[in-house]
Residue frames as a rotation matrix with the C-alpha (Angstrom) as fourth column:
MET 1
0.855 -0.119 -0.504 -96.02
-0.515 -0.096 -0.852 167.22
0.053 0.988 -0.144 -45.98
ASP 2
0.687 -0.610 0.395 -93.35
0.372 0.762 0.530 164.56
-0.624 -0.217 0.751 -46.71
ASN 3
-0.202 -0.905 -0.374 -89.93
-0.064 -0.369 0.927 165.06
-0.977 0.211 0.017 -48.34
GLN 4
-0.528 -0.031 0.849 -91.07
0.732 0.491 0.473 163.53
-0.431 0.871 -0.236 -51.65
THR 5
0.125 0.763 0.634 -93.83
0.979 -0.197 0.044 165.99
0.159 0.616 -0.772 -52.16
SER 6
0.635 0.006 -0.773 -92.31
0.400 -0.858 0.321 169.11
-0.661 -0.513 -0.547 -50.58
GLY 7
0.930 -0.307 0.201 -89.77
0.075 -0.377 -0.923 169.51
0.360 0.874 -0.328 -53.40
HIS 8
0.447 -0.795 0.409 -86.82
-0.860 -0.258 0.440 169.06
-0.245 -0.549 -0.799 -51.09
GLN 9
0.477 -0.347 -0.807 -84.11
-0.429 0.710 -0.559 166.67
0.767 0.613 0.189 -52.08
LEU 10
-0.629 -0.760 -0.163 -82.80
-0.156 0.328 -0.932 166.18
0.762 -0.560 -0.325 -48.61
ILE 11
0.652 0.758 0.000 -84.29
-0.152 0.131 0.980 164.64
0.743 -0.639 0.201 -45.44
THR 12
-0.149 -0.622 0.769 -83.00
-0.936 -0.162 -0.312 164.60
0.319 -0.766 -0.558 -41.90
ALA 13
-0.756 -0.283 -0.590 -82.21
-0.172 0.956 -0.237 161.21
0.631 -0.078 -0.771 -40.34
SER 14
-0.880 0.451 0.149 -84.61
-0.172 -0.011 -0.985 161.92
-0.443 -0.892 0.087 -37.57
ARG 15
-0.054 0.908 -0.416 -87.44
-0.915 -0.211 -0.343 161.89
-0.400 0.362 0.842 -40.15
VAL 16
-0.121 -0.038 -0.992 -86.31
-0.670 0.741 0.053 158.66
0.733 0.671 -0.115 -41.68
ASN 17
-0.956 -0.260 -0.134 -86.17
-0.088 0.692 -0.716 156.79
0.279 -0.673 -0.685 -38.38
GLY 18
-0.533 0.821 0.207 -89.45
-0.077 0.196 -0.978 155.10
-0.843 -0.537 -0.042 -37.58
THR 19
-0.175 0.522 -0.835 -90.52
-0.975 -0.213 0.071 155.17
-0.141 0.826 0.546 -41.27
PRO 20
0.457 0.390 0.800 -92.30
-0.323 0.910 -0.259 151.89
-0.829 -0.139 0.542 -42.18
VAL 21
-0.600 -0.668 -0.440 -90.70
-0.730 0.233 0.643 149.40
-0.327 0.706 -0.628 -44.51
PHE 22
0.520 0.808 0.278 -92.91
-0.545 0.564 -0.620 147.17
-0.657 0.171 0.734 -46.86
ASN 23
-0.473 -0.504 0.723 -92.20
0.260 0.704 0.661 144.33
-0.842 0.500 -0.202 -49.25
THR 24
-0.953 0.100 -0.286 -93.20
-0.303 -0.380 0.874 144.47
-0.021 0.920 0.392 -52.85
GLN 25
-0.545 0.819 -0.180 -96.49
0.649 0.548 0.528 142.63
0.531 0.171 -0.830 -51.92
GLY 26
-0.027 0.559 0.829 -97.45
-0.197 -0.816 0.544 145.57
0.980 -0.149 0.133 -49.77
ASP 27
0.694 0.290 -0.659 -96.89
0.524 0.424 0.739 143.94
0.494 -0.858 0.142 -46.40
ARG 28
0.545 -0.514 0.662 -95.35
-0.674 -0.738 -0.018 146.02
0.498 -0.437 -0.749 -43.65
ILE 29
0.556 -0.466 -0.689 -92.29
0.373 0.880 -0.294 144.11
0.743 -0.093 0.663 -42.49
GLY 30
0.088 -0.540 -0.837 -90.70
0.989 -0.054 0.139 146.57
-0.121 -0.840 0.529 -40.11
HIS 31
0.982 0.169 0.081 -89.39
0.178 -0.977 -0.116 150.13
0.059 0.129 -0.990 -39.78
VAL 32
0.178 -0.947 0.266 -86.22
0.362 -0.188 -0.913 151.99
0.915 0.259 0.310 -40.10
ASP 33
0.732 0.149 -0.665 -84.74
0.675 -0.026 0.737 152.23
0.093 -0.988 -0.120 -36.72
ASP 34
0.465 -0.679 -0.568 -81.53
-0.013 -0.647 0.762 154.07
-0.885 -0.347 -0.310 -37.50
LEU 35
0.946 -0.302 -0.122 -79.00
-0.153 -0.083 -0.985 154.93
0.287 0.950 -0.125 -40.28
SER 36
0.412 -0.909 -0.067 -75.32
0.650 0.242 0.721 153.83
-0.639 -0.340 0.690 -40.43
ILE 37
0.995 -0.069 0.067 -73.43
-0.005 -0.728 -0.686 156.79
0.096 0.683 -0.724 -41.79
GLN 38
0.270 -0.962 -0.044 -69.70
0.902 0.268 -0.338 156.79
0.337 0.052 0.940 -42.76
LYS 39
0.499 -0.044 -0.865 -68.03
0.607 -0.695 0.386 159.42
-0.618 -0.718 -0.320 -40.64
VAL 40
-0.471 -0.833 -0.290 -65.56
0.381 -0.489 0.784 160.66
-0.795 0.259 0.548 -43.28
SER 41
-0.908 0.082 0.410 -67.68
0.397 -0.137 0.907 160.74
0.131 0.987 0.092 -46.38
GLY 42
-0.668 0.740 -0.083 -70.98
-0.546 -0.562 -0.621 161.37
-0.506 -0.369 0.780 -44.74
GLN 43
-0.524 0.464 -0.715 -72.48
-0.617 0.372 0.694 158.62
0.587 0.804 0.091 -47.01
VAL 44
0.215 0.669 0.712 -75.43
-0.902 0.415 -0.118 156.71
-0.374 -0.617 0.692 -45.72
VAL 45
-0.750 -0.608 -0.260 -74.16
-0.659 0.719 0.221 153.12
0.053 0.337 -0.940 -45.89
ALA 46
-0.760 0.458 -0.460 -77.07
0.371 0.888 0.271 151.26
0.533 0.035 -0.845 -44.37
ALA 47
-0.053 0.795 0.604 -80.59
-0.825 -0.375 0.421 151.54
0.562 -0.476 0.676 -42.97
LEU 48
-0.972 -0.226 0.072 -81.00
-0.218 0.732 -0.646 149.49
0.093 -0.643 -0.760 -39.88
LEU 49
-0.168 0.959 -0.228 -84.35
-0.537 0.105 0.837 147.73
0.827 0.263 0.498 -40.38
SER 50
-0.712 0.128 0.691 -86.05
-0.614 0.365 -0.700 146.76
-0.341 -0.922 -0.181 -37.07
PHE 51
-0.180 0.507 -0.843 -87.79
-0.644 0.587 0.491 143.33
0.743 0.631 0.221 -37.81
GLY 52
-0.012 0.314 -0.949 -89.79
0.307 0.905 0.295 141.04
0.952 -0.288 -0.108 -35.61
GLY 53
-0.888 -0.281 -0.365 -90.12
0.411 -0.128 -0.902 141.05
0.207 -0.951 0.230 -31.87
PHE 54
0.292 0.955 0.058 -92.86
0.584 -0.226 0.780 142.40
0.757 -0.194 -0.624 -29.71
LEU 55
0.974 0.131 0.186 -92.39
-0.039 -0.708 0.705 145.59
0.224 -0.694 -0.684 -27.55
GLY 56
0.353 -0.931 0.092 -88.66
-0.901 -0.365 -0.235 145.39
0.252 0.000 -0.968 -28.13
ILE 57
0.055 -0.345 0.937 -88.36
-0.573 0.758 0.312 141.72
-0.818 -0.554 -0.156 -27.10
GLY 58
0.115 -0.098 0.988 -86.84
0.533 0.846 0.022 139.53
-0.838 0.524 0.150 -29.77
GLU 59
0.899 0.176 -0.400 -86.39
-0.189 -0.670 -0.718 142.48
-0.395 0.721 -0.570 -32.09
ARG 60
0.159 -0.859 0.487 -83.79
0.780 0.411 0.471 142.00
-0.605 0.305 0.736 -34.73
PHE 61
0.477 -0.099 -0.873 -82.01
-0.342 -0.936 -0.080 144.56
-0.810 0.337 -0.481 -36.70
HIS 62
0.420 -0.284 0.862 -81.05
0.803 0.559 -0.207 143.98
-0.422 0.779 0.463 -40.36
PRO 63
-0.145 -0.458 -0.877 -78.60
-0.142 -0.867 0.477 146.38
-0.979 0.194 0.061 -41.94
LEU 64
0.478 0.431 0.765 -79.77
0.695 0.347 -0.630 147.05
-0.537 0.833 -0.134 -45.41
PRO 65
-0.606 -0.726 0.324 -77.84
0.763 -0.417 0.494 148.73
-0.223 0.547 0.807 -48.15
TRP 66
-0.522 0.385 -0.761 -79.28
0.003 -0.892 -0.453 152.22
-0.853 -0.239 0.464 -48.57
ASP 67
-0.664 0.176 -0.727 -79.84
-0.736 -0.323 0.594 151.81
-0.131 0.930 0.344 -52.21
VAL 68
-0.887 0.428 -0.171 -82.12
0.319 0.839 0.442 148.77
0.333 0.337 -0.881 -51.85
LEU 69
-0.307 0.808 -0.503 -84.87
0.684 -0.181 -0.707 151.08
-0.662 -0.561 -0.497 -50.25
THR 70
-0.754 0.201 0.625 -87.19
0.399 -0.616 0.679 153.00
0.521 0.762 0.384 -52.53
TYR 71
-0.798 0.512 -0.318 -89.36
-0.009 -0.537 -0.843 155.68
-0.603 -0.670 0.433 -50.98
GLU 72
-0.627 0.724 0.287 -93.07
0.677 0.324 0.661 155.21
0.385 0.609 -0.693 -51.95
PRO 73
-0.909 0.260 0.326 -95.00
-0.363 -0.879 -0.310 158.49
0.206 -0.400 0.893 -51.11
ASP 74
-0.065 0.995 -0.071 -98.42
-0.633 0.013 0.774 156.69
0.771 0.095 0.629 -51.44
LYS 75
0.343 0.144 -0.928 -97.34
0.488 0.817 0.307 154.23
0.803 -0.558 0.211 -48.74
GLY 76
0.780 -0.103 0.617 -95.64
-0.487 -0.719 0.496 156.77
0.392 -0.688 -0.611 -46.57
GLY 77
0.601 -0.550 0.579 -92.68
-0.288 0.527 0.800 154.39
-0.745 -0.648 0.159 -46.38
TYR 78
-0.323 -0.800 -0.506 -89.89
-0.902 0.098 0.421 152.48
-0.287 0.593 -0.753 -48.02
VAL 79
0.875 0.480 0.056 -90.32
-0.433 0.831 -0.349 149.39
-0.214 0.282 0.935 -50.13
ILE 80
-0.323 -0.942 0.088 -87.65
-0.815 0.324 0.481 146.62
-0.482 0.084 -0.872 -50.47
SER 81
0.358 0.366 -0.859 -87.70
-0.789 0.610 -0.069 143.60
0.499 0.702 0.508 -52.87
LEU 82
-0.803 -0.548 -0.234 -86.85
-0.342 0.746 -0.572 141.14
0.488 -0.379 -0.786 -50.16
SER 83
0.124 0.918 -0.377 -89.36
-0.128 0.392 0.911 138.69
0.984 -0.065 0.166 -48.74
ARG 84
0.582 0.111 0.805 -90.05
-0.799 -0.103 0.592 138.05
0.149 -0.988 0.029 -45.09
ALA 85
0.950 -0.302 0.081 -88.36
0.286 0.944 0.167 134.56
-0.127 -0.135 0.983 -45.55
GLN 86
0.319 -0.890 0.325 -85.20
0.541 -0.111 -0.834 136.21
0.778 0.442 0.446 -46.97
LEU 87
0.151 -0.214 0.965 -85.11
-0.594 -0.800 -0.085 138.62
0.791 -0.560 -0.248 -44.01
GLU 88
0.809 0.201 0.553 -85.59
-0.585 0.375 0.720 135.90
-0.062 -0.905 0.421 -41.45
ALA 89
0.832 -0.539 0.128 -82.66
0.554 0.818 -0.155 133.96
-0.021 0.200 0.980 -43.04
ALA 90
0.486 -0.652 0.582 -80.48
0.185 -0.574 -0.797 136.97
0.854 0.495 -0.158 -43.47
ARG 91
-0.519 -0.737 -0.432 -77.65
0.701 -0.079 -0.709 138.14
0.488 -0.671 0.558 -41.12
HIS 92
0.508 0.592 0.626 -79.09
0.065 -0.751 0.657 140.25
0.859 -0.294 -0.420 -38.29
TYR 93
-0.662 -0.746 0.070 -77.93
0.160 -0.233 -0.959 141.91
0.732 -0.624 0.274 -35.07
SER 94
0.261 0.604 -0.753 -79.35
0.960 -0.079 0.269 142.44
0.102 -0.793 -0.600 -31.54
ARG 95
0.902 0.175 0.394 -79.44
0.158 -0.984 0.077 145.98
0.402 -0.007 -0.916 -30.27
ASP 96
0.706 -0.708 -0.004 -76.26
-0.095 -0.100 0.990 145.36
-0.702 -0.699 -0.138 -28.20
GLU 97
0.064 -0.705 0.706 -74.41
0.789 0.469 0.397 144.03
-0.611 0.531 0.586 -31.27
LEU 98
0.679 0.207 0.705 -75.26
0.655 -0.604 -0.454 147.26
0.332 0.770 -0.546 -33.21
GLU 99
0.876 -0.415 -0.246 -72.91
-0.117 -0.678 0.726 149.17
-0.468 -0.607 -0.642 -30.86
ALA 100
-0.065 -0.943 0.326 -70.03
0.122 0.317 0.941 147.44
-0.990 0.101 0.095 -32.75
PHE 101
0.436 0.352 0.828 -71.50
0.795 0.279 -0.538 147.97
-0.421 0.893 -0.158 -36.10
GLY 102
-0.138 -0.597 -0.790 -69.39
-0.009 -0.797 0.604 150.23
-0.990 0.091 0.105 -38.41
ALA 103
0.534 0.214 -0.818 -69.24
-0.711 -0.410 -0.571 151.51
-0.457 0.887 -0.067 -42.00
GLY 104
-0.486 -0.867 -0.112 -66.62
-0.822 0.410 0.394 148.80
-0.296 0.283 -0.912 -42.62
GLU 105
-0.420 0.458 0.783 -69.48
0.069 0.877 -0.476 146.34
-0.905 -0.146 -0.400 -42.87
ARG 106
0.128 0.548 -0.827 -70.59
-0.763 -0.478 -0.435 147.62
-0.633 0.687 0.357 -46.20
GLU 107
-0.529 -0.407 -0.745 -68.94
-0.788 0.562 0.252 144.78
0.316 0.721 -0.617 -48.10
ASN 108
-0.988 0.100 0.114 -70.37
0.036 0.885 -0.464 142.21
-0.148 -0.455 -0.878 -45.76
ILE 109
-0.217 0.945 -0.244 -73.88
-0.243 -0.294 -0.924 143.85
-0.945 -0.141 0.294 -46.10
LEU 110
0.078 0.229 -0.970 -73.68
-0.952 -0.272 -0.141 143.85
-0.297 0.934 0.197 -49.84
ALA 111
-0.779 -0.450 -0.437 -72.39
-0.546 0.830 0.119 140.27
0.309 0.331 -0.891 -49.92
ALA 112
-0.841 0.491 0.229 -75.36
0.167 0.638 -0.752 139.11
-0.515 -0.594 -0.618 -47.78
TYR 113
0.130 0.981 -0.146 -78.04
0.038 -0.152 -0.988 140.78
-0.991 0.123 -0.057 -49.76
ALA 114
0.780 0.054 -0.623 -76.32
-0.606 -0.180 -0.775 140.67
-0.155 0.982 -0.108 -53.26
PRO 115
0.358 -0.729 0.584 -74.16
-0.135 0.578 0.804 137.63
-0.924 -0.367 0.109 -53.26
ASN 116
0.196 -0.305 0.932 -73.87
0.914 0.401 -0.062 137.65
-0.354 0.864 0.357 -57.17
GLY 117
-0.802 -0.595 -0.058 -73.10
0.546 -0.769 0.333 141.45
-0.242 0.235 0.941 -57.25
SER 118
-0.666 0.618 0.418 -76.60
-0.085 -0.619 0.781 142.58
0.741 0.485 0.464 -57.79
ILE 119
-0.749 0.508 0.425 -79.47
-0.531 -0.076 -0.844 143.40
-0.396 -0.858 0.327 -55.44
PRO 120
-0.767 0.473 0.433 -82.25
0.510 0.860 -0.037 140.96
-0.389 0.192 -0.901 -55.55
PRO 121
-0.828 0.450 0.334 -85.13
0.073 -0.504 0.860 141.86
0.556 0.737 0.384 -57.82
C-alpha cells in the first residue's frame, strides 16, 4: 500500500528513494536517487533525479525542486513536466560532485528550471 492510498500525509525518505520519475508523455526518465534536505528547517529542497547511464556508469544527477514533482499513484511514481531534451541540457552533477551539494543551491536550482520565475508547464 503506497502513501497516497494509505491515508498518511507523510512518507519516509527511504520510500521515496528509488521511486520512478516519468515525463508527462508517460516515459520513464529516471528515478529519485536521494533527497536534499535543509538541516535547520527540515524542508526538502530538492529531489536528486538519477538520469542516464548504464549500471552506474555515466549516470548523471539532476537536482529538481521538490515542488516540480507530482506523485501519480496509478504510475507508482512521480511526474515532471520536463522533456528528456530539457534534462539532457540542464545542469547536472556526478556522484562525487553531489558530496558538495547543499541547500544553498536552491536559488541556482530554481533559476535553472524556472528562469522566468515559474516552473515550466
